[in-house]
DSSP file (Angstrom, degrees, kcal/mol; ACC not computed):
  #  RESIDUE AA STRUCTURE BP1 BP2  ACC     N-H-->O    O-->H-N    N-H-->O    O-->H-N    TCO  KAPPA ALPHA  PHI   PSI    X-CA   Y-CA   Z-CA
    1    1 A X              0   0    0      0, 0.0     2,-0.2     0, 0.0     0, 0.0   0.000 360.0 360.0 360.0 135.0   43.7   74.4   71.5
    2    2 A X        -     0   0    0      1,-0.1     2,-0.2     3,-0.0     3,-0.0  -0.513 360.0-115.1 -76.7 141.0   43.6   70.7   72.3
    3    3 A X        -     0   0    0     -2,-0.2     2,-0.2     1,-0.1    -1,-0.1  -0.557  36.7-107.1 -71.2 137.3   44.4   68.2   69.6
    4    4 A X        -     0   0    0     -2,-0.2    -1,-0.1     1,-0.1     2,-0.1  -0.481  37.1-126.5 -66.3 130.7   41.5   66.0   68.6
    5    5 A X        -     0   0    0     -2,-0.2     2,-0.4    -3,-0.0    -1,-0.1  -0.390  22.9-158.5 -76.7 157.4   41.9   62.5   70.0
    6    6 A X        -     0   0    0     -2,-0.1     2,-0.2     0, 0.0    -1,-0.0  -0.987  25.9-101.3-136.6 148.6   41.6   59.5   67.8
    7    7 A X        -     0   0    0     -2,-0.4     3,-0.1     1,-0.2     0, 0.0  -0.477  31.4-176.4 -67.8 131.8   40.9   55.9   68.5
    8    8 A X        -     0   0    0      1,-0.4     2,-0.3    -2,-0.2    -1,-0.2   0.853  58.2 -43.5 -95.9 -46.9   44.1   53.8   68.5
    9    9 A X        -     0   0    0      0, 0.0     2,-0.7     0, 0.0    -1,-0.4  -0.961  54.1 -94.6-172.0 162.8   42.8   50.3   69.1
   10   10 A X        -     0   0    0     -2,-0.3    59,-0.2     1,-0.2     3,-0.1  -0.873  40.9-169.7 -88.1 119.0   40.3   48.3   71.1
   11   11 A X        -     0   0    0     -2,-0.7    58,-0.4     1,-0.3     2,-0.3   0.951  49.2 -29.3 -81.9 -50.0   42.5   47.0   73.9
   12   12 A X        -     0   0    0     56,-0.1     2,-0.4    58,-0.0    -1,-0.3  -0.991  41.7-125.6-160.8 166.8   40.3   44.4   75.8
   13   13 A X  E     -a   70   0A   0     56,-1.5    58,-2.8    -2,-0.3     2,-0.4  -0.976  33.4-136.1-114.8 132.6   36.9   43.2   76.8
   14   14 A X  E     -a   71   0A   0     -2,-0.4     2,-0.4    56,-0.2    58,-0.2  -0.747  21.2-178.4 -97.2 138.1   36.4   42.6   80.5
   15   15 A X  E     -a   72   0A   0     56,-2.8    58,-2.6    -2,-0.4     2,-0.5  -0.995  18.4-143.6-133.9 126.9   34.7   39.6   82.0
   16   16 A X  E     +a   73   0A   0     -2,-0.4     2,-0.3    56,-0.2    58,-0.2  -0.779  28.5 177.8 -90.2 131.3   34.1   39.0   85.7
   17   17 A X        -     0   0    0     56,-2.9    58,-0.4    -2,-0.5     3,-0.2  -0.859  36.9-140.0-130.5 162.4   34.4   35.4   86.7
   18   18 A X  S    S+     0   0    0     -2,-0.3     2,-0.6     1,-0.3    -1,-0.1   0.848  97.5  36.9 -86.8 -41.2   34.3   33.3   89.9
   19   19 A X     >  -     0   0    0      1,-0.2     4,-2.1     2,-0.0    -1,-0.3  -0.919  60.1-174.5-118.6 107.0   37.2   31.0   89.1
   20   20 A X  H  > S+     0   0    0     -2,-0.6     4,-2.7     1,-0.2     5,-0.2   0.894  87.5  54.7 -64.2 -40.3   40.1   32.6   87.3
   21   21 A X  H  > S+     0   0    0      1,-0.2     4,-2.3     2,-0.2    -1,-0.2   0.925 110.1  45.2 -61.3 -45.5   41.9   29.2   86.9
   22   22 A X  H  > S+     0   0    0      2,-0.2     4,-2.3     1,-0.2    -1,-0.2   0.908 114.2  48.7 -65.2 -41.7   38.9   27.6   85.2
   23   23 A X  H  X S+     0   0    0     -4,-2.1     4,-2.6     2,-0.2     5,-0.2   0.905 111.1  50.2 -65.8 -41.2   38.3   30.6   82.9
   24   24 A X  H  X S+     0   0    0     -4,-2.7     4,-2.4     1,-0.2     5,-0.2   0.942 111.4  48.6 -60.9 -47.6   42.0   30.8   81.9
   25   25 A X  H  X S+     0   0    0     -4,-2.3     4,-1.8    -5,-0.2    -2,-0.2   0.902 111.9  50.0 -60.5 -41.3   42.0   27.0   81.1
   26   26 A X  H  X S+     0   0    0     -4,-2.3     4,-1.4     2,-0.2    -2,-0.2   0.945 113.1  43.8 -62.7 -49.8   38.8   27.4   79.0
   27   27 A X  H  X>S+     0   0    0     -4,-2.6     5,-2.4     1,-0.2     4,-1.4   0.813 110.9  55.5 -70.1 -28.8   40.1   30.4   77.0
   28   28 A X  H  <5S+     0   0    0     -4,-2.4    -1,-0.2    -5,-0.2    -2,-0.2   0.882 104.3  54.8 -65.4 -37.0   43.5   28.6   76.5
   29   29 A X  H  <5S+     0   0    0     -4,-1.8    -2,-0.2     1,-0.2    -1,-0.2   0.861 105.5  52.1 -64.6 -34.8   41.5   25.7   75.1
   30   30 A X  H  <5S-     0   0    0     -4,-1.4    -1,-0.2    -5,-0.1    -2,-0.2   0.847 130.8 -96.3 -67.4 -33.3   39.9   28.0   72.5
   31   31 A X  T  <5S+     0   0    0     -4,-1.4    -3,-0.2     1,-0.3    33,-0.2   0.422  79.2 131.3 131.6   1.2   43.4   29.3   71.6
   32   32 A X      < -     0   0    0     -5,-2.4     2,-0.4    31,-0.1    -1,-0.3  -0.482  47.6-134.3 -79.1 156.4   44.1   32.4   73.6
   33   33 A X  E     -B   62   0A   0     29,-2.9    29,-3.0    -2,-0.1     2,-0.6  -0.885  17.7-112.7-113.0 143.6   47.3   32.8   75.5
   34   34 A X  E     +B   61   0A   0     -2,-0.4    27,-0.2    27,-0.2     3,-0.1  -0.638  32.1 180.0 -73.4 116.6   47.8   34.0   79.0
   35   35 A X  E     -     0   0A   0     25,-3.5     2,-0.3    -2,-0.6    -1,-0.2   0.792  61.1 -34.8 -87.7 -32.0   49.7   37.3   78.7
   36   36 A X  E     -B   60   0A   0     24,-1.2    24,-2.8     2,-0.0    -1,-0.3  -0.948  46.0-145.6 178.2 162.9   49.8   38.0   82.5
   37   37 A X  E     +B   59   0A   0     -2,-0.3     2,-0.3    22,-0.2    22,-0.2  -0.997  30.4 144.3-144.6 137.2   48.1   37.6   85.8
   38   38 A X  E     -B   58   0A   0     20,-2.4    20,-3.2    -2,-0.3     2,-0.4  -0.985  44.9 -98.6-163.6 168.2   48.2   40.0   88.8
   39   39 A X  E     -B   57   0A   0     -2,-0.3     2,-0.5    18,-0.2    18,-0.2  -0.805  24.2-161.7 -94.7 139.7   46.4   41.6   91.7
   40   40 A X  E     +B   56   0A   0     16,-3.4    16,-2.4    -2,-0.4     2,-0.3  -0.976  29.3 159.6-120.6 113.3   44.9   45.1   91.3
   41   41 A X  E     +B   55   0A   0     -2,-0.5    14,-0.2    14,-0.2     4,-0.2  -0.923  13.9  48.1-137.6 156.0   44.3   46.5   94.7
   42   42 A X  E  > S-B   54   0A   0     12,-2.3     4,-1.4    -2,-0.3    12,-1.1  -0.303  83.9 -62.3 111.7 173.4   43.7   49.7   96.6
   43   43 A X  H  > S+     0   0    0      1,-0.2     4,-1.4    10,-0.2    -1,-0.2   0.822 122.1  62.1 -65.9 -34.5   41.9   52.9   96.7
   44   44 A X  H  > S+     0   0    0      1,-0.2     4,-0.9     2,-0.2     3,-0.2   0.902 104.5  48.2 -61.5 -40.8   43.4   54.2   93.4
   45   45 A X  H >> S+     0   0    0     -3,-0.3     4,-1.8     1,-0.2     3,-0.6   0.883 108.3  54.7 -67.3 -37.8   41.8   51.3   91.5
   46   46 A X  H 3X>S+     0   0    0     -4,-1.4     4,-2.1     1,-0.2     6,-1.0   0.758  99.2  61.9 -67.1 -25.1   38.4   51.9   93.2
   47   47 A X  H 3<5S+     0   0    0     -4,-1.4    -1,-0.2    -3,-0.2    -2,-0.2   0.846 106.1  46.7 -68.0 -32.5   38.5   55.5   92.0
   48   48 A X  H <<5S+     0   0    0     -4,-0.9    -2,-0.2    -3,-0.6    -1,-0.2   0.930 122.5  33.2 -72.4 -46.3   38.5   54.2   88.4
   49   49 A X  H  <5S-     0   0    0     -4,-1.8    -2,-0.2     3,-0.2    -3,-0.2   0.649 101.6-125.2 -87.3 -16.5   35.7   51.7   88.9
   50   50 A X  T  <5S+     0   0    0     -4,-2.1    -3,-0.2    -5,-0.2    -4,-0.1   0.607  81.4 112.0  80.0  11.7   33.7   53.7   91.4
   51   51 A X  S   <S-     0   0    0     -5,-0.5    -4,-0.1     1,-0.3    -5,-0.1   0.395  71.1-135.3 -98.7   2.4   33.8   50.7   93.8
   52   52 A X  S    S+     0   0    0     -6,-1.0     2,-0.3    -9,-0.1    -1,-0.3  -0.422  70.5   7.0  77.1-156.6   36.0   52.2   96.5
   53   53 A X  S    S+     0   0    0     -7,-0.1     2,-0.3    -2,-0.1   -10,-0.2  -0.445  86.1 176.9 -62.6 118.7   38.9   50.2   98.0
   54   54 A X  E     -B   42   0A   0    -12,-1.1   -12,-2.3    -2,-0.3     2,-0.4  -0.870  32.0-157.0-130.8 160.0   39.0   47.1   95.9
   55   55 A X  E     +BC  41  77A   0     22,-3.3    21,-2.7    -2,-0.3    22,-1.9  -0.962  25.3 165.7-136.0 115.1   40.9   43.9   95.5
   56   56 A X  E     -BC  40  75A   0    -16,-2.4   -16,-3.4    -2,-0.4     2,-0.5  -0.997  27.6-148.0-136.2 130.8   40.7   42.1   92.2
   57   57 A X  E     -BC  39  74A   0     17,-2.3    17,-3.0    -2,-0.4     2,-0.3  -0.881  27.8-172.1 -95.4 128.4   42.8   39.4   90.6
   58   58 A X  E     -BC  38  73A   0    -20,-3.2   -20,-2.4    -2,-0.5     2,-0.4  -0.864  17.6-166.7-121.6 155.4   43.0   39.8   86.9
   59   59 A X  E     -BC  37  72A   0     13,-2.2    13,-3.0    -2,-0.3     2,-0.6  -0.996  14.2-145.5-136.0 135.7   44.4   37.7   84.0
   60   60 A X  E     -BC  36  71A   0    -24,-2.8   -25,-3.5    -2,-0.4   -24,-1.2  -0.908  13.3-166.6-104.5 123.1   44.9   39.1   80.5
   61   61 A X  E     -BC  34  70A   0      9,-3.0     9,-2.5    -2,-0.6     2,-0.4  -0.903   7.0-161.7-107.6 136.5   44.3   36.6   77.7
   62   62 A X  E     -BC  33  69A   0    -29,-3.0   -29,-2.9    -2,-0.4     7,-0.2  -0.936  18.6-117.8-123.8 142.6   45.5   37.5   74.2
   63   63 A X    >   -     0   0    0      5,-2.7     3,-2.3    -2,-0.4   -31,-0.1  -0.350  37.1-104.8 -70.7 157.3   44.6   36.1   70.8
   64   64 A X  T 3  S+     0   0    0      1,-0.3    -1,-0.1   -33,-0.2   -32,-0.1   0.794 121.5  56.2 -56.4 -30.0   47.3   34.4   68.7
   65   65 A X  T 3  S-     0   0    0      1,-0.1    -1,-0.3     3,-0.0    -2,-0.0   0.590 107.3-128.0 -79.2  -7.8   47.6   37.5   66.4
   66   66 A X  S <  S+     0   0    0     -3,-2.3    -2,-0.1     2,-0.2    -1,-0.1   0.515  82.8 102.2  79.0   5.0   48.3   39.7   69.4
   67   67 A X  S    S+     0   0    0      1,-0.1     2,-0.4    -5,-0.0   -57,-0.1   0.704  72.0  49.0 -96.4 -21.2   45.6   42.2   68.5
   68   68 A X        -     0   0    0     -5,-0.1    -5,-2.7     2,-0.0     2,-0.3  -0.943  61.2-173.2-127.9 143.7   42.7   41.3   70.9
   69   69 A X  E     - C   0  62A   0    -58,-0.4   -56,-1.5    -2,-0.4     2,-0.4  -0.947  15.4-153.6-134.4 152.0   42.6   40.7   74.6
   70   70 A X  E     -aC  13  61A   0     -9,-2.5    -9,-3.0    -2,-0.3     2,-0.7  -0.993  13.1-150.7-119.7 132.0   40.2   39.6   77.3
   71   71 A X  E     -aC  14  60A   0    -58,-2.8   -56,-2.8    -2,-0.4     2,-0.5  -0.914  11.3-160.7-102.8 111.3   40.6   40.8   80.8
   72   72 A X  E     -aC  15  59A   0    -13,-3.0   -13,-2.2    -2,-0.7     2,-0.4  -0.796  10.9-167.6 -90.1 129.8   39.3   38.2   83.2
   73   73 A X  E     -aC  16  58A   0    -58,-2.6   -56,-2.9    -2,-0.5     2,-0.6  -0.973  17.2-167.4-126.2 131.4   38.6   39.6   86.7
   74   74 A X  E     - C   0  57A   0    -17,-3.0   -17,-2.3    -2,-0.4     2,-0.5  -0.939  20.9-146.3-114.8 107.1   37.9   37.8   90.0
   75   75 A X  E     + C   0  56A   0     -2,-0.6     5,-0.3   -58,-0.4   -19,-0.2  -0.605  26.0 170.4 -78.3 122.7   36.6   40.3   92.5
   76   76 A X  E     +     0   0A   0    -21,-2.7     2,-0.3    -2,-0.5   -20,-0.2   0.810  68.7  46.3 -92.4 -43.8   37.7   39.5   96.1
   77   77 A X  E    S+ C   0  55A   0    -22,-1.9   -22,-3.3     1,-0.3    -1,-0.4  -0.943 115.3  23.8-149.9 126.0   36.5   42.8   97.5
   78   78 A X  S    S-     0   0    0     -2,-0.3    -1,-0.3   -24,-0.2     3,-0.1   0.656  95.9-130.3 -73.5 158.8   33.9   44.0   96.9
   79   79 A X        -     0   0    0     -3,-0.2    -3,-0.1    -2,-0.1    -1,-0.1  -0.351  34.1 -87.9 -68.9 152.1   32.1   40.8   96.0
   80   80 A X        -     0   0    0     -5,-0.3    -1,-0.1     1,-0.1     3,-0.1  -0.331  36.6-164.3 -58.2 145.1   30.1   40.7   92.7
   81   81 A X        +     0   0    0      1,-0.1     2,-0.3    -3,-0.1    -1,-0.1   0.517  64.6  37.0-113.1  -7.8   26.5   41.9   93.2
   82   82 A X        -     0   0    0      0, 0.0     2,-0.4     0, 0.0    -1,-0.1  -0.973  59.9-150.8-143.2 156.2   24.8   40.7   90.1
   83   83 A X        +     0   0    0     -2,-0.3     3,-0.3     1,-0.1     0, 0.0  -0.945  19.7 165.9-133.7 111.0   24.9   37.6   87.8
   84   84 A X    >   +     0   0    0     -2,-0.4     3,-1.8     1,-0.2    -1,-0.1   0.269  46.7 108.5-104.2   9.2   24.0   38.0   84.1
   85   85 A X  T 3  S+     0   0    0      1,-0.3    -1,-0.2    55,-0.1    -2,-0.0   0.664  77.9  49.6 -68.9 -16.2   25.5   34.7   82.9
   86   86 A X  T 3  S+     0   0    0     -3,-0.3    -1,-0.3     2,-0.0    -2,-0.1   0.342  79.7 125.7-102.9   8.1   22.1   33.1   82.3
   87   87 A X    <   -     0   0    0     -3,-1.8    -3,-0.0     1,-0.1    54,-0.0  -0.404  63.8-115.6 -64.7 139.8   20.7   35.9   80.3
   88   88 A X    >   -     0   0    0      1,-0.1     3,-2.1    -2,-0.1    -1,-0.1  -0.220  31.6 -95.7 -72.6 169.6   19.4   34.8   76.8
   89   89 A X  T 3  S+     0   0    0      1,-0.3    -1,-0.1     6,-0.0     7,-0.1   0.668 122.8  56.5 -62.5 -18.6   21.0   36.0   73.6
   90   90 A X  T 3  S+     0   0    0      5,-0.0    -1,-0.3     2,-0.0     2,-0.1   0.223  78.2 124.7 -99.3  15.6   18.4   38.8   73.2
   91   91 A X    <   -     0   0    0     -3,-2.1     2,-0.1     1,-0.1    -4,-0.0  -0.460  67.7-106.1 -72.4 146.0   19.2   40.4   76.6
   92   92 A X  S    S+     0   0    0     -2,-0.1     2,-0.1     3,-0.0    -1,-0.1  -0.405  80.4  30.3 -70.7 148.6   20.1   44.1   76.6
   93   93 A X  S    S-     0   0    0     -2,-0.1     2,-0.1     0, 0.0    -2,-0.0  -0.426 109.3 -15.6 101.7-175.1   23.7   45.1   77.2
   94   94 A X        +     0   0    0      1,-0.2    -3,-0.0    -2,-0.1    -2,-0.0  -0.386  66.8 164.8 -63.0 139.7   27.0   43.5   76.5
   95   95 A X        -     0   0    0      1,-0.4    46,-0.4    -2,-0.1     2,-0.3   0.763  39.7  -8.1-127.7 -54.8   26.4   39.9   75.7
   96   96 A X        -     0   0    0     44,-0.1     2,-0.4    -7,-0.1    -1,-0.4  -0.911  45.2-124.2-149.4 167.7   29.0   37.7   74.1
   97   97 A X  E     -d  142   0B   0     44,-0.9    46,-3.5    -2,-0.3     2,-0.5  -0.953  23.7-150.6-115.0 140.3   32.4   37.4   72.4
   98   98 A X  E     -d  143   0B   0     -2,-0.4     2,-0.4    44,-0.2    46,-0.2  -0.957  10.9-167.6-114.1 130.1   32.6   35.8   69.0
   99   99 A X  E     -d  144   0B   0     44,-2.8    46,-2.5    -2,-0.5     2,-0.5  -0.932  18.2-136.0-114.3 139.2   35.8   34.0   68.0
  100  100 A X  E     -d  145   0B   0     -2,-0.4     2,-0.3    44,-0.2    46,-0.2  -0.841  32.7-175.9 -89.0 128.8   36.7   32.8   64.4
  101  101 A X  E     -d  146   0B   0     44,-2.7    46,-0.6    -2,-0.5     3,-0.2  -0.788  30.3-135.8-124.4 164.9   38.2   29.3   64.7
  102  102 A X  S    S+     0   0    0     -2,-0.3     2,-0.2     1,-0.2    44,-0.1   0.655  95.4  24.1-100.2 -15.6   39.7   26.9   62.2
  103  103 A X     >  +     0   0    0      1,-0.1     4,-2.3     2,-0.0    -1,-0.2  -0.639  63.3 179.1-150.3  86.5   38.0   23.6   63.1
  104  104 A X  H  > S+     0   0    0     -3,-0.2     4,-2.5     1,-0.2     5,-0.2   0.890  79.8  51.2 -59.1 -46.9   34.7   24.1   64.9
  105  105 A X  H  > S+     0   0    0      1,-0.2     4,-1.5     2,-0.2    -1,-0.2   0.913 112.6  45.4 -61.9 -43.8   33.8   20.4   65.3
  106  106 A X  H  > S+     0   0    0      1,-0.2     4,-1.8     2,-0.2    -1,-0.2   0.907 113.0  50.9 -65.9 -41.8   37.2   19.5   66.9
  107  107 A X  H  X S+     0   0    0     -4,-2.3     4,-2.8     1,-0.2     5,-0.2   0.897 106.1  55.2 -64.0 -40.3   37.1   22.5   69.2
  108  108 A X  H  X S+     0   0    0     -4,-2.5     4,-1.7     1,-0.2    -1,-0.2   0.886 105.9  52.3 -60.9 -38.5   33.6   21.7   70.4
  109  109 A X  H  X S+     0   0    0     -4,-1.5     4,-0.7     1,-0.2    -1,-0.2   0.928 112.7  44.8 -61.7 -44.9   34.8   18.2   71.4
  110  110 A X  H >< S+     0   0    0     -4,-1.8     3,-0.8     1,-0.2     4,-0.3   0.894 111.7  52.0 -66.7 -40.3   37.7   19.7   73.4
  111  111 A X  H ><>S+     0   0    0     -4,-2.8     5,-2.0     1,-0.2     3,-1.6   0.797  97.2  66.2 -70.3 -27.6   35.5   22.4   75.0
  112  112 A X  H ><5S+     0   0    0     -4,-1.7     3,-1.7     1,-0.3    -1,-0.2   0.827  93.2  62.1 -60.7 -30.2   33.0   19.9   76.2
  113  113 A X  T <<5S+     0   0    0     -3,-0.8    -1,-0.3    -4,-0.7    -2,-0.2   0.692 102.6  51.3 -67.5 -17.8   35.7   18.5   78.5
  114  114 A X  T < 5S-     0   0    0     -3,-1.6    -1,-0.3    -4,-0.3    -2,-0.2   0.211 130.6 -96.2-101.1  12.3   35.7   22.0   80.1
  115  115 A X  T < 5S+     0   0    0     -3,-1.7    -3,-0.2     1,-0.3    -2,-0.1   0.544  71.4 154.2  89.5   8.0   31.9   21.8   80.7
  116  116 A X      < -     0   0    0     -5,-2.0     2,-0.4    -8,-0.1    -1,-0.3  -0.435  21.2-169.3 -73.0 144.3   30.9   23.8   77.5
  117  117 A X  E     -E  135   0B   0     18,-2.0    18,-2.8    -2,-0.1     2,-0.3  -0.994  26.7-113.8-132.3 140.2   27.4   23.1   76.0
  118  118 A X  E     -E  134   0B   0     -2,-0.4    16,-0.3    16,-0.2     4,-0.1  -0.555  20.3-149.4 -70.7 134.0   26.0   24.2   72.7
  119  119 A X  S    S-     0   0    0     14,-2.7    -1,-0.1    -2,-0.3    15,-0.1   0.947  79.1 -19.0 -71.5 -49.8   23.1   26.7   73.3
  120  120 A X  S    S-     0   0    0     13,-0.5     2,-0.3     1,-0.2    -2,-0.1   0.440 104.8 -61.8-119.4 -97.8   21.2   25.7   70.1
  121  121 A X        -     0   0    0     10,-0.1     2,-0.4     0, 0.0    12,-0.2  -0.961  49.1 -86.7-151.7 166.4   22.9   23.9   67.3
  122  122 A X        -     0   0    0     -2,-0.3     2,-0.3    10,-0.1    10,-0.2  -0.685  54.2-179.5 -76.7 127.3   25.7   24.4   64.8
  123  123 A X  E     -F  131   0B   0      8,-2.8     8,-3.0    -2,-0.4     2,-0.5  -0.843  27.0-121.2-127.0 163.7   24.3   26.2   61.8
  124  124 A X  E     -F  130   0B   0     -2,-0.3     2,-0.8     6,-0.2     6,-0.2  -0.927  15.9-151.1-108.0 128.3   25.6   27.5   58.4
  125  125 A X  E >>  -F  129   0B   0      4,-2.9     3,-2.1    -2,-0.5     4,-1.7  -0.878  60.4 -62.1 -99.5 109.3   25.4   31.2   57.6
  126  126 A X  T 34 S-     0   0    0     -2,-0.8     0, 0.0     1,-0.3     0, 0.0  -0.176  98.5 -45.6  47.1-139.4   25.1   31.5   53.8
  127  127 A X  T 34 S+     0   0    0      1,-0.1    -1,-0.3    -3,-0.1    24,-0.2   0.081 131.1  72.1-105.4  24.2   28.3   30.1   52.2
  128  128 A X  T <4 S+     0   0    0     -3,-2.1    20,-3.8     1,-0.3    21,-0.9   0.859  94.0  15.5-105.8 -46.9   30.5   31.9   54.7
  129  129 A X  E  <  -FG 125 147B   0     -4,-1.7    -4,-2.9    18,-0.3     2,-0.5  -0.943  41.9-150.3-137.1 150.1   30.5   30.4   58.2
  130  130 A X  E     +FG 124 146B   0     16,-2.2    16,-3.4    -2,-0.3     2,-0.3  -0.983  44.7 166.3-105.8 131.2   29.5   27.5   60.3
  131  131 A X  E     +FG 123 145B   0     -8,-3.0    -8,-2.8    -2,-0.5     2,-0.3  -0.959  22.0 170.2-148.5 163.4   28.7   28.9   63.7
  132  132 A X  E     - G   0 144B   0     12,-2.0    12,-2.8    -2,-0.3     2,-0.4  -0.975  28.8-119.5-160.4 164.9   27.2   28.3   67.1
  133  133 A X  E     - G   0 143B   0     -2,-0.3   -14,-2.7   -12,-0.2   -13,-0.5  -0.904  30.5-171.6-106.8 143.3   26.8   29.8   70.6
  134  134 A X  E     -EG 118 142B   0      8,-2.9     8,-2.6    -2,-0.4     2,-0.6  -0.939  26.2-132.1-128.2 155.8   28.1   27.8   73.6
  135  135 A X  E     +EG 117 141B   0    -18,-2.8   -18,-2.0    -2,-0.3     6,-0.2  -0.959  43.9 173.9-100.6 117.2   27.9   28.3   77.3
  136  136 A X    >   -     0   0    0      4,-2.8     3,-2.2    -2,-0.6     4,-0.1  -0.015  40.0 -19.6-105.3-153.4   31.4   27.8   78.5
  137  137 A X  G >  S+     0   0    0      1,-0.3     3,-1.7     2,-0.2    -1,-0.3  -0.227 135.4  15.5 -51.5 141.7   33.4   28.1   81.7
  138  138 A X  G 3  S-     0   0    0      1,-0.3    -1,-0.3    -3,-0.1   -53,-0.1   0.630 127.2 -81.4  64.7  13.4   31.5   30.3   84.2
  139  139 A X  G <  S+     0   0    0     -3,-2.2    -1,-0.3     1,-0.2    -2,-0.2   0.738  80.9 166.5  63.8  24.3   28.4   29.8   82.0
  140  140 A X    <   -     0   0    0     -3,-1.7    -4,-2.8    -4,-0.1     2,-0.6  -0.454  39.7-120.6 -72.0 141.9   29.7   32.6   79.7
  141  141 A X  E     + G   0 135B   0    -46,-0.4   -44,-0.9    -6,-0.2     2,-0.4  -0.760  38.5 177.4 -85.9 120.3   28.1   33.0   76.3
  142  142 A X  E     -dG  97 134B   0     -8,-2.6    -8,-2.9    -2,-0.6     2,-0.4  -0.979  19.7-146.5-127.2 134.6   30.7   32.5   73.6
  143  143 A X  E     -dG  98 133B   0    -46,-3.5   -44,-2.8    -2,-0.4     2,-0.4  -0.837  12.7-167.0 -98.8 139.8   30.2   32.5   69.8
  144  144 A X  E     -dG  99 132B   0    -12,-2.8   -12,-2.0    -2,-0.4     2,-0.4  -0.995   5.6-177.1-127.6 131.1   32.3   30.3   67.6
  145  145 A X  E     -dG 100 131B   0    -46,-2.5   -44,-2.7    -2,-0.4     2,-0.6  -0.991  13.6-159.8-134.0 127.3   32.5   30.7   63.8
  146  146 A X  E     -dG 101 130B   0    -16,-3.4   -16,-2.2    -2,-0.4     2,-0.4  -0.927  22.1-135.8-104.0 118.0   34.4   28.6   61.3
  147  147 A X  E     + G   0 129B   0    -46,-0.6   -18,-0.3    -2,-0.6   -19,-0.1  -0.591  23.7 179.5 -74.9 128.0   34.9   30.5   58.0
  148  148 A X        +     0   0    0    -20,-3.8     2,-0.3    -2,-0.4   -19,-0.2   0.385  63.7  25.9-113.7   2.2   34.2   28.1   55.1
  149  149 A X  S    S-     0   0    0    -21,-0.9   -21,-0.0     2,-0.3    -1,-0.0  -0.940  82.9-105.4-150.3 173.2   34.8   30.5   52.2
  150  150 A X  S    S+     0   0    0     -2,-0.3     2,-0.2    -3,-0.1   -22,-0.1   0.663  94.0  95.5 -77.4 -14.5   36.9   33.6   51.4
  151  151 A X        -     0   0    0    -24,-0.2    -2,-0.3     3,-0.0     2,-0.3  -0.542  60.5-168.3 -74.4 140.8   33.7   35.6   51.6
  152  152 A X    >>  -     0   0    0     -2,-0.2     4,-1.0    -5,-0.1     3,-0.7  -0.782  38.9-103.6-126.1 170.7   33.0   37.3   55.0
  153  153 A X  H 3> S+     0   0    0     -2,-0.3     4,-2.3     1,-0.2     5,-0.2   0.785 119.2  65.5 -64.0 -26.7   30.1   39.1   56.7
  154  154 A X  H 3> S+     0   0    0      1,-0.2     4,-2.0     2,-0.2    -1,-0.2   0.877  96.3  56.4 -61.1 -37.5   32.0   42.3   56.0
  155  155 A X  H <> S+     0   0    0     -3,-0.7     4,-0.8     1,-0.2    -1,-0.2   0.893 108.0  47.1 -61.0 -40.1   31.4   41.7   52.3
  156  156 A X  H >< S+     0   0    0     -4,-1.0     3,-0.8     1,-0.2     4,-0.2   0.921 109.9  52.8 -67.1 -44.1   27.7   41.5   52.9
  157  157 A X  H >< S+     0   0    0     -4,-2.3     3,-1.2     1,-0.3    -2,-0.2   0.851 104.2  56.4 -62.2 -35.2   27.7   44.7   55.0
  158  158 A X  H 3< S+     0   0    0     -4,-2.0    -1,-0.3     1,-0.2    -2,-0.2   0.799 106.1  51.8 -65.5 -28.0   29.5   46.6   52.2
  159  159 A X  T <<        0   0    0     -4,-0.8    -1,-0.2    -3,-0.8    -2,-0.2   0.371 360.0 360.0 -92.2   4.7   26.7   45.7   49.8
  160  160 A X    <         0   0    0     -3,-1.2    -1,-0.2    -4,-0.2    -2,-0.2   0.439 360.0 360.0-103.2 360.0   23.8   46.9   52.0
């Protein structure tokens, strides 16, 4: 009898980009660290993705606590066939990443130097967070939240 598997951790979220260098610089500005960069090539990789023989340059970005990662991928072969970067926040499917930050206003100033723009405006959610969505490098939708009290959204979810 097979042992029942159990979830160990969420390892990473994958994002396909056109410029790996620009995306790395952008996520470094947010506070992630480059863990590594490499080429993933060959028929074996295409068996995993279903894309056949592929050539992809990837970079792994890790959060300062070491628990969360983003895998940035630049497909050389085959080329990307769709672009979802301009989809609005209510589009179906995977949409955005949200980061908790310690000084939202200062970070927004720094990210504007990388071409980031606020989608709507900075708003306050109850007495817990100041937050906003931005379009960052590669026009990716990123959420930023500054916690302003010890209360979190998890506290609200527990009470519902």
